[in-house]
Every structure is written in C-alpha cells, then in structure tokens.
C-alpha positions as CSV (number, residue, x, y, z in Angstrom):
1,M,387.6,93.2,91.6
2,A,384.7,91.0,92.7
3,I,384.0,87.9,90.7
4,N,380.6,87.8,89.1
5,S,379.3,85.8,86.2
6,S,377.0,88.6,85.1
7,A,378.3,91.6,83.1
8,I,375.5,93.7,84.7
9,R,373.7,92.9,87.9
10,T,371.3,95.3,89.7
11,S,369.1,94.7,92.7
12,Q,366.3,97.1,93.7
13,L,368.2,100.0,92.1
14,R,366.6,103.4,92.9
15,K,367.3,107.0,92.0
16,F,365.1,109.7,93.6
17,Y,365.4,113.4,93.2
18,D,364.0,116.2,95.4
19,V,362.7,118.8,92.9
20,P,361.8,122.3,93.9
21,E,358.2,123.4,93.0
22,R,356.2,126.6,93.5
23,E,353.2,128.4,92.1
24,A,353.7,131.2,89.5
25,G,354.0,134.8,90.6
26,L,356.2,137.2,92.5
27,G,354.7,136.4,95.9
28,A,355.3,132.7,95.5
29,A,358.9,133.4,94.4
30,I,359.5,135.5,97.5
31,K,357.9,132.9,99.7
32,S,360.1,130.1,98.2
33,L,363.2,132.0,99.4
34,V,362.1,131.5,103.0
35,K,360.5,128.1,102.7
36,R,361.2,126.0,99.8
37,R,358.7,123.3,98.9
38,T,359.9,120.2,97.1
39,K,358.5,117.0,95.7
40,Q,360.2,113.7,95.3
41,V,360.6,112.4,91.8
42,K,361.2,108.6,91.4
43,A,363.3,108.4,88.3
44,V,364.2,104.8,88.9
45,D,362.2,102.8,91.4
46,G,363.4,99.3,92.3
47,V,364.9,98.0,89.1
48,T,366.4,94.5,89.2
49,F,367.9,92.7,86.3
50,E,371.0,90.8,85.1
51,V,372.8,90.8,81.7
52,A,375.1,88.0,80.7
53,P,378.5,88.7,79.1
54,G,378.2,89.1,75.4
55,E,374.4,89.7,75.5
56,V,372.9,92.5,73.4
57,V,369.8,93.7,75.3
58,G,367.3,96.4,74.3
59,F,366.3,98.7,77.1
60,L,363.0,100.3,76.1
61,G,360.7,102.8,77.5
62,P,359.0,106.2,76.7
63,N,360.6,109.5,77.4
64,G,361.0,110.0,81.1
65,A,360.7,106.2,81.9
66,G,364.1,106.1,83.6
67,K,366.3,104.6,80.8
68,T,369.0,107.3,80.6
69,T,369.1,107.6,84.4
70,T,369.7,103.9,84.7
71,L,372.5,104.0,82.1
72,K,374.1,106.9,83.9
73,M,374.1,104.9,87.2
74,L,375.5,101.9,85.4
75,S,378.3,103.9,83.9
76,G,379.1,105.7,87.2
77,L,377.9,109.2,86.3
78,L,375.1,109.1,88.9
79,Y,375.2,107.7,92.4
80,P,372.2,105.5,93.3
81,T,369.8,106.5,96.0
82,S,369.7,102.9,97.1
83,G,370.0,99.4,95.8
84,E,372.9,97.4,94.5
85,L,374.6,97.3,91.2
86,R,377.7,95.7,89.7
87,V,379.1,96.2,86.2
88,L,381.9,93.9,85.1
89,G,382.4,93.1,88.8
90,H,383.0,96.8,89.6
91,L,381.0,99.3,91.7
92,P,380.4,102.0,89.0
93,E,380.2,105.0,91.3
94,K,383.8,104.4,92.4
95,R,384.9,105.3,88.8
96,E,388.0,103.1,89.0
97,R,390.5,103.4,86.2
98,E,390.2,99.8,85.3
99,F,386.4,100.1,85.1
100,L,386.5,103.2,82.9
101,R,388.8,101.4,80.5
102,R,386.3,98.6,80.0
103,I,383.1,100.6,79.4
104,T,381.8,103.3,77.0
105,L,378.7,105.4,77.0
106,V,377.4,106.8,73.7
107,M,374.5,109.2,73.7
108,G,373.0,110.1,70.3
109,N,372.3,113.7,71.4
110,R,375.7,114.4,72.9
111,N,379.0,115.3,71.2
112,Q,382.1,113.8,72.6
113,L,384.6,114.6,69.8
114,V,386.3,118.0,69.6
115,W,384.1,120.2,67.4
116,D,386.8,122.3,65.6
117,I,389.4,119.7,64.7
118,P,389.4,116.6,62.4
119,A,388.2,113.4,63.9
120,L,391.7,111.8,63.4
121,D,393.0,114.3,66.0
122,S,390.3,113.5,68.4
123,F,391.0,109.8,67.9
124,E,394.7,110.5,68.8
125,L,393.6,112.4,71.9
126,N,391.6,109.3,73.0
127,R,394.6,107.1,72.4
128,S,396.6,109.3,74.8
129,I,393.8,109.3,77.4
130,Y,393.5,105.5,77.5
131,G,397.3,104.9,77.0
132,L,396.8,102.7,74.0
133,P,399.9,101.2,72.4
134,E,400.5,102.9,69.0
135,A,400.3,99.7,66.9
136,E,397.1,98.5,68.6
137,F,395.5,101.9,68.3
138,K,396.2,102.2,64.5
139,R,395.0,98.7,63.9
140,T,391.7,99.3,65.6
141,R,391.3,102.8,64.1
142,D,391.8,101.6,60.6
143,E,389.5,98.7,61.1
144,F,386.7,101.0,62.3
145,I,387.4,103.4,59.4
146,E,386.9,100.6,57.0
147,L,383.8,99.1,58.7
148,L,382.0,102.5,59.0
149,E,383.3,103.8,55.6
150,L,384.9,106.8,57.2
151,G,387.9,107.2,54.9
152,P,387.1,110.4,53.1
153,L,385.7,112.0,56.3
154,V,388.3,111.6,59.1
155,Q,390.4,114.6,58.0
156,K,387.4,117.0,58.0
157,P,386.7,119.2,61.1
158,V,383.8,117.5,63.0
159,R,381.7,120.6,62.6
160,N,381.7,120.1,58.8
161,L,380.2,116.6,59.0
162,S,376.5,115.7,58.6
163,L,374.6,114.3,61.5
164,G,375.0,110.8,60.3
165,E,378.7,111.2,59.5
166,R,379.3,112.7,62.9
167,M,377.5,109.9,64.7
168,K,379.6,107.3,63.0
169,M,382.7,109.2,64.1
170,E,381.4,109.4,67.7
171,I,380.8,105.7,67.8
172,A,384.3,104.9,66.4
173,G,386.0,107.3,68.8
174,A,384.0,105.8,71.8
175,L,385.2,102.2,70.9
176,L,388.9,102.8,70.1
177,H,389.9,101.4,73.5
178,R,387.9,98.2,72.8
179,P,385.5,98.4,75.7
180,Q,383.8,95.2,76.9
181,M,380.6,97.1,78.0
182,L,378.7,99.3,75.6
183,F,375.9,101.6,76.9
184,L,374.3,103.0,73.8
185,D,371.6,105.6,74.4
186,E,369.8,106.3,71.1
187,P,372.8,105.9,68.9
188,T,370.8,106.3,65.7
189,L,368.7,109.2,66.8
190,G,367.8,111.5,63.9
191,L,369.6,109.5,61.3
192,D,368.3,108.4,57.9
193,V,367.4,104.8,57.3
194,T,370.6,104.0,55.4
195,M,372.8,105.4,58.1
196,Q,370.8,103.6,60.8
197,K,371.4,100.3,59.0
198,R,375.1,101.0,58.7
199,I,375.5,101.7,62.4
200,R,373.4,98.7,63.4
201,H,375.7,96.5,61.3
202,F,378.8,98.0,62.9
203,I,377.4,97.4,66.5
204,A,376.5,93.8,65.6
205,E,379.9,93.2,64.0
206,Y,381.7,94.7,67.1
207,N,379.7,92.4,69.4
208,R,380.6,89.4,67.2
209,R,384.3,90.2,67.0
210,T,384.9,91.2,70.6
211,G,382.1,89.5,72.6
212,A,381.3,92.8,74.2
213,T,378.0,93.3,76.2
214,V,375.6,95.9,74.8
215,L,372.7,97.6,76.6
216,L,370.9,99.6,73.9
217,T,368.1,102.2,74.2
218,S,366.3,103.2,71.0
219,H,362.9,104.5,69.8
220,Y,363.6,102.9,66.5
221,M,362.2,99.4,66.7
222,A,364.3,98.4,63.7
223,D,367.4,98.8,65.9
224,V,365.9,96.5,68.5
225,E,364.7,93.9,66.1
226,A,368.0,93.8,64.2
227,L,370.3,93.6,67.3
228,C,368.4,92.3,70.4
229,K,367.0,88.9,71.2
230,R,366.1,90.1,74.7
231,V,364.3,93.3,75.8
232,I,363.7,95.0,79.1
233,V,360.8,97.4,79.1
234,I,360.8,100.2,81.8
235,H,358.0,102.6,82.6
236,H,357.7,105.1,85.4
237,G,361.0,103.8,86.7
238,Q,359.9,100.2,87.0
239,I,360.4,97.1,84.8
240,L,357.2,96.0,83.1
241,F,358.8,93.2,81.0
242,D,362.1,91.3,80.8
243,G,362.4,88.6,78.3
244,G,362.7,87.6,74.7
245,L,361.5,89.9,71.9
246,S,359.2,87.2,70.6
247,G,357.8,86.8,74.2
248,L,357.0,90.5,74.3
249,V,354.9,90.2,71.1
250,E,353.2,87.0,72.4
251,R,352.3,88.5,75.7
252,F,351.1,92.0,74.8
253,S,349.8,91.7,71.2
254,A,346.1,91.1,71.2
255,Y,345.9,91.1,67.4
256,K,347.4,89.5,64.3
257,T,347.6,90.7,60.8
258,I,346.2,88.6,57.9
259,G,347.7,89.6,54.6
260,F,346.1,88.2,51.4
261,T,345.5,88.9,47.7
262,L,342.2,88.8,45.9
263,D,341.3,88.5,42.3
264,N,338.3,90.7,42.9
265,G,339.2,93.9,44.8
266,D,335.6,95.1,45.2
267,V,334.6,92.9,48.1
268,D,333.3,94.3,51.5
269,L,335.9,93.0,54.0
270,S,334.7,94.8,57.1
271,I,332.7,91.8,58.2
272,Y,336.0,89.9,58.7
273,G,338.0,92.4,60.6
274,E,339.7,95.8,60.6
275,V,341.1,96.7,57.1
276,R,344.5,98.3,57.9
277,E,345.7,98.5,54.3
278,R,344.2,98.0,50.8
279,D,346.2,98.4,47.6
280,G,344.3,97.0,44.7
281,G,343.8,93.3,45.4
282,R,346.3,93.3,48.2
283,V,344.8,93.5,51.7
284,A,346.1,93.7,55.3
285,L,343.4,92.8,57.8
286,R,343.8,93.1,61.6
287,V,341.9,90.6,63.7
288,P,341.8,89.6,67.4
289,K,344.4,86.9,68.1
290,A,341.7,84.5,69.4
291,D,339.7,84.8,66.1
292,T,342.7,84.3,63.7
293,S,342.0,80.7,62.9
294,R,338.3,81.2,62.4
295,V,338.7,84.3,60.2
296,T,341.4,82.7,58.1
297,A,339.2,79.7,57.4
298,Q,336.3,81.9,56.6
299,L,338.3,84.0,54.1
300,L,339.5,80.9,52.3
301,T,336.0,79.6,52.1
302,D,334.2,82.7,51.1
303,L,336.6,84.5,48.8
304,P,338.9,83.8,45.9
305,V,342.1,84.2,47.9
306,E,345.3,83.7,45.9
307,D,347.8,83.7,48.8
308,L,347.6,84.4,52.6
309,T,350.0,85.1,55.4
310,V,349.4,85.5,59.1
311,E,351.8,87.8,61.0
312,D,352.2,89.2,64.5
313,A,351.5,92.8,65.1
314,P,354.4,95.2,64.3
315,I,356.7,95.6,67.3
316,E,356.0,99.3,67.4
317,D,352.3,98.6,68.1
318,V,353.3,96.1,70.8
319,I,355.5,98.5,72.6
320,E,352.8,101.2,72.5
321,R,350.4,98.7,74.0
322,V,352.9,97.9,76.8
323,F,353.2,101.6,77.6
324,A,349.5,102.2,77.5
325,Q,348.8,99.5,80.1
326,E,349.6,100.1,83.7
327,L,350.4,96.4,84.2
328,P,352.1,94.9,87.3
329,K,355.7,94.0,87.0
330,E,356.3,90.5,85.7
331,T,359.3,88.7,84.3
332,A,358.7,86.6,81.2
333,P,359.9,83.0,81.3
C-alpha cells in the first residue's frame, strides 16, 4: 500500500460516457442499427481535491452534477476515464480486499439489507462477509443499536420498517466493520426532521469515536451545516468551490438579512430593503451586503427598533446562487 498523508487524493479525475442518441420514429430506429450515433457526456471533468484523515467534507451539487459518479469512482465501482485517485493509499478500481474492508458506501435510495429477514440476520451476514471476530462484532452491533435506538426494531423483517427506521438499519449495517472511509450519498433522503437529526448525530459521533473520514452528499443543508466545516461544490462535473462553509457564504452571498422588532408595525419598510418576512412587529429585511451598515444605521435612526440582528443569507440561498452562476473554478483560501 502506498504511503499517503491524504485519506482521499484526486488529480484531474474524469469520467466520460458515450451515450447513443437518435431521432424519434421507426426510420431513425432502423438507421441506428446500421450506423449508431453517439454523443460524449462528461459526467466528471477534471476534478482535483484532497481530504485529510478524519475530515468530514460536504460534497454538494445539483442533480447530474457528478457527485454520485465521483463517489462510485472513489469506492471502486466505476473505472475512471483518466486522471489519478488514491483512497487510503489504495487504487480503488483494484477492489483489493484490504481496501474494501476499510470503506463503506451508503446510498439513501438503495437497499443493502436483505428485505425479507430481520436486520439482526443481515448484520450476522455482514459479520461473516467481513470475517469479524464474534466479540468485536457484538460489541459494535450493540453500540450502534443503542446510539440509533434500534432495540425494538432489529427483530422485524426489513420490509416492515418505515423509511426512517430502514435507513438507520442500513447505516448501522454498513458500519459494522468499522470502516475508516465513509462515502455517504444522501443518507437522510426522504426522512422527517427528527430522523434526520438522529442520523446526523450518529454520523458525528462515529467520526468522533473512530476518527473516520466522511465524504457526504446531501440536498439538506441542515446535514451540511451540522456535520461539515468544509464543502466542495461541483457543477457540470467541475469543482466551483472548495473551502470552508463560512467562506462559501462570504464569497457567494450578495445579501444579508436584518432582523428587528418594532413597537409600531404599520411602517412602510420597502424604502430600506426587501421585506422577506413580517409577523406583527417582527421583520426580516434583505439588503445588499454593501448597504448593510448604512441601512442598519438608518433603521436605528428612523424607527423605534427594540432589537436588531444581522445575519448571513441562509446556506440554501447561497448554494442556489453558486449553481446559478457559471463561474470559473476557484479554490477558496
């Protein structure tokens, strides 16, 4: 195994597909049998980044951006078209036994447990696959059952569990072998807020206890804000941003939100900025970042303001702004 201080290292990583295409109709179908026309789709196009051991990194992008394709290359399920990558010092596409014992891939829209048997039996199957010592396996299994509050559920067939219960089981089963690299692709997809929080807590606790590295994709910004200090934003197969979450807000947010409370709620506030929310005397006003100081001073001078806060734009708005702008690649300091 090669020695490398990075848990993940990629350089100019690419994955291209040749996709058949033709016009509609019988004639076009017959013609395609003789001469097939294809177009090249660049799913991942020159991605370069490194992740340090123990880091929890958010890997963000819209549908079709290249997130899942990248995760599949990093986990060895797809062979890159070109470029270099190493995960825990291994070449993932070789699918070496030692490499597979040290990683896991959890996809929120994929079932890995056996559908018709209790999760406990699937856990036992995983123990056999990974050759885990009995005592170590039971200790880990019981720890996960406690952390995820699975006690009443593990003896039910997986098909009888709710989506949230099943997802907790999937995560527990995927981590029984104590992997040091977690690729998590939408692990809270479709779950209610309470279940999302429970799974986030479990991931954070697993990272704290084991020092595992986590690469997380999610459309729920609460996942990213709770778990990740660093984010990588990918769009059209290329990296738009790589840096701290706070740096993302600073670079791409053109607005701030001024929240304040008034004694008199019947005041025209449109002259100060865009009123985003108004509930009685409580107001949320969106203003350009450059005007924040001036507007704040003007509000305090003109109006009977009881309290006032200035906040950055919600991270969801910032991410949408990143995707909306076709900006050149740049790495944040």
